[in-house]
C-alpha positions in Angstrom: -41.3 -53.1 20.3 -40.7 -49.5 20.3 -37.5 -48.0 21.5 -37.7 -44.9 23.3 -34.9 -42.6 23.8 -34.6 -40.4 26.8 -33.9 -36.9 25.8 -32.3 -34.7 28.4 -33.0 -31.0 27.9 -30.5 -28.9 29.7 -31.5 -25.4 30.4 -28.7 -23.1 30.3 -28.9 -19.9 32.2 -26.5 -17.0 31.3 -24.0 -16.5 33.9 -23.4 -12.8 34.4 -20.2 -11.8 36.1 -20.8 -8.6 37.8 -17.9 -6.3 38.4 -18.2 -4.4 41.4 -15.5 -2.1 42.3 -15.1 -1.7 45.8 -12.8 0.9 47.3 -10.3 -0.4 49.8 -11.4 0.6 53.4 -8.4 2.9 53.6 -8.6 4.3 50.1 -11.2 6.9 49.4 -12.1 8.0 45.9 -11.6 11.7 45.7 -14.0 13.4 43.4 -11.7 16.5 42.9 -8.9 14.0 41.7 -11.3 12.3 39.4 -12.6 15.5 37.8 -9.1 16.8 37.4 -8.1 13.7 35.7 -11.0 14.1 33.3 -10.3 17.6 32.7 -6.7 16.9 31.8 -7.7 14.1 29.5 -10.1 16.5 27.7 -7.4 19.2 27.5 -5.0 16.7 25.9 -7.6 15.4 23.4 -8.4 19.2 22.5 -4.7 19.9 22.0 -4.4 16.9 19.8 -7.3 18.0 17.9 -5.9 21.5 17.3 -2.6 20.1 16.0 -4.3 17.8 13.7 -6.4 20.6 12.3 -3.4 23.0 11.8 -1.5 20.2 10.2 -4.5 19.4 7.8 -4.8 23.2 7.0 -1.0 23.4 6.1 -1.4 20.3 3.8 -4.4 21.8 2.2 -2.6 25.2 1.7 0.5 23.5 0.1 -1.9 21.6 -2.2 -3.8 24.6 -3.2 -0.5 26.6 -4.0 0.8 23.5 -5.9 -2.2 23.2 -8.2 -2.0 26.9 -9.0 1.7 26.6 -9.8 0.9 23.6 -12.0 -1.5 25.6 -13.9 1.2 28.3 -14.6 3.8 26.0 -16.0 2.6 26.2 -19.5 3.0 30.0 -19.4 6.5 29.7 -17.8 7.4 27.3 -20.7 6.2 29.8 -23.3 8.2 32.6 -21.4 11.4 30.4 -21.5 11.0 29.8 -25.2 10.5 33.4 -25.9 13.7 34.1 -24.1 15.6 31.5 -26.0 14.6 33.1 -29.3 15.3 36.7 -28.1 11.8 37.8 -28.1 11.7 38.7 -24.4 11.9 42.5 -24.7 10.3 45.6 -23.4 7.1 45.3 -21.3 6.8 41.7 -21.9 10.3 41.1 -20.3 9.0 43.1 -17.3 6.0 40.9 -16.9 8.2 37.7 -17.3 10.5 38.9 -14.6 7.8 39.6 -12.2 6.2 36.2 -12.9 9.5 34.4 -12.2 9.9 36.3 -9.0 6.5 35.5 -7.7 6.9 31.8 -8.5 10.3 31.7 -6.8 9.0 33.4 -3.8 6.2 30.8 -3.6 8.9 28.1 -3.8 8.7 26.8 -7.2 11.9 25.3 -8.3 13.1 24.6 -11.9 15.3 21.6 -12.3 17.1 19.6 -15.0 20.4 20.3 -16.6 22.1 18.4 -19.3 24.7 16.1 -18.1 22.6 15.0 -14.9 22.5 11.5 -14.1 19.2 10.0 -15.2 16.8 9.5 -12.3 13.3 7.9 -13.2 11.7 9.5 -10.1 12.4 13.0 -11.4 12.9 12.5 -15.2 10.8 11.3 -17.9 12.7 9.8 -20.9 11.2 10.7 -24.2 14.3 9.8 -26.4 16.8 7.1 -25.9 20.5 6.8 -27.4 23.7 5.0 -26.5 27.2 6.5 -26.6 30.7 5.4 -25.5 31.2 8.8 -23.9 29.1 8.1 -20.8 29.4 5.5 -18.1 26.0 5.9 -16.5 22.5 6.7 -18.0 22.8 10.5 -18.5 20.1 13.1 -19.4 21.9 14.3 -22.4 19.4 16.8 -23.5 16.6 18.7 -21.7 13.4 18.8 -23.8 11.2 20.4 -21.2 12.5 21.4 -17.7 11.0 19.9 -14.7 9.4 21.8 -11.8 9.0 20.9 -8.0 7.3 22.6 -5.1 8.4 21.7 -1.5 9.7 18.2 -2.4 6.7 17.5 -4.6 7.4 17.0 -8.2 4.8 19.0 -10.1 6.2 18.0 -13.5 9.1 15.7 -14.3 11.8 17.0 -16.4 11.5 15.5 -20.0 14.7 14.5 -21.4 16.8 12.6 -23.9 18.6 9.7 -22.3 22.1 8.5 -23.3 23.1 5.1 -22.0 26.6 3.6 -22.1 27.2 1.2 -25.1 28.0 -1.8 -22.9 
């Protein structure tokens, strides 16, 4: 005896829901209003595009100035060392003054003074000491000043840090 199984094959036909927009009998689609809405949308997209391009251009400009100023930091350090040793005289002093004026005009800011509270966001600790004279971690000696350009740190100030003894 052989058993036969009945196989039922179901054919599935894809059901397509067609969406037909039918205007209400009392509502007409105004072609002028539709074109006006399209034009307004395109104008808004173009205005947003222009703003985005201007913002990107400004960011690229700031990055370019920041990279040039970063390359000048070694020269500014040499000028500072020459001034500390009294070797900044004559024509070299005039060049150093012009360089300082130009970098200040571009917005380069020098920071880091002895006695500032140590902030790891803007300081790089190179030496460490403890003392009973301080109550919070303090930048006790500035080994190399830090520079920033428009809230962007170009180089952190390299400092010796003094912590409280406790």
